[in-house]
C-alpha positions, 0 to 999 in steps of 0.5 A: 522462507525468511520474511521481512515485516514492516508495519506502521499506523497513523490516526486520521481525523476523519470517519472510517468510511471516508478513509476506506473509500479513498484506500479502496480506490486502488487506481487512485493511490497516486493521490496520496502516495508520494513515491508514485508518478502515476497509478491506474487500474489494470485494463479489465480489472475489477474495481474492488474485491479479490482480483482488483488490480492496479499498475503504479509508476514509481519515482524516479523510475520503475513500476509495480503491478499489484492484485488484491488477494484478500478483501474485507469490504470496509475493513482491509485488503491485501495486495500481492506484488506480482510484477515490477520493473526496477524493484527488489528481486521478490520471491513473494511480496504483500501489502496489507492496509486496514482501517479501524474506527478510533473515537471520531477518527480512524486508525489506518495501518499498513503491513508490508511483508516480503521475501527476497531471492538469492538466499543469504545475499538477498538477506544482506540486500534486505539489511543494507537497502530494501528494509531501509527503503520500506521503513521510510515508504510505509510512514510516507504513504500513511502520512500522505494518506492522512494529509490527503484525507484531512484536506478533503471535505467530510463526506455526509451519509 
């Protein structure tokens, strides 16, 4: 299966724990993701850990549902996109975010991996549209996270 990988990272002037707390609030992604109109936890979903699940409403329309399939508390998680409306025809799609301390700040990274249906036609769709979309979305999300985190007061332990 052909998988496309889009990666990005950004330095944030805040402690790793503060960045993680914002990222780990899956339902709160609308606070910094510029491509969303709303986000919330799925009813009955765990708030953290494997199985935590969220719903995101996309701009200008559409939606996606994601569930944590890997969770390393304080470090990283991977979400599987398992349902959506007005999204590409994924066979499989994952998004991983991770944080690591870097001096007094944090490096936040994101990897989006996916494979599209329709064989050669899906690869053409990826080359013409889908990859370009994610190549813009990943830095936009990370930039939104940086702006959101750095605009908030520092947390104290």
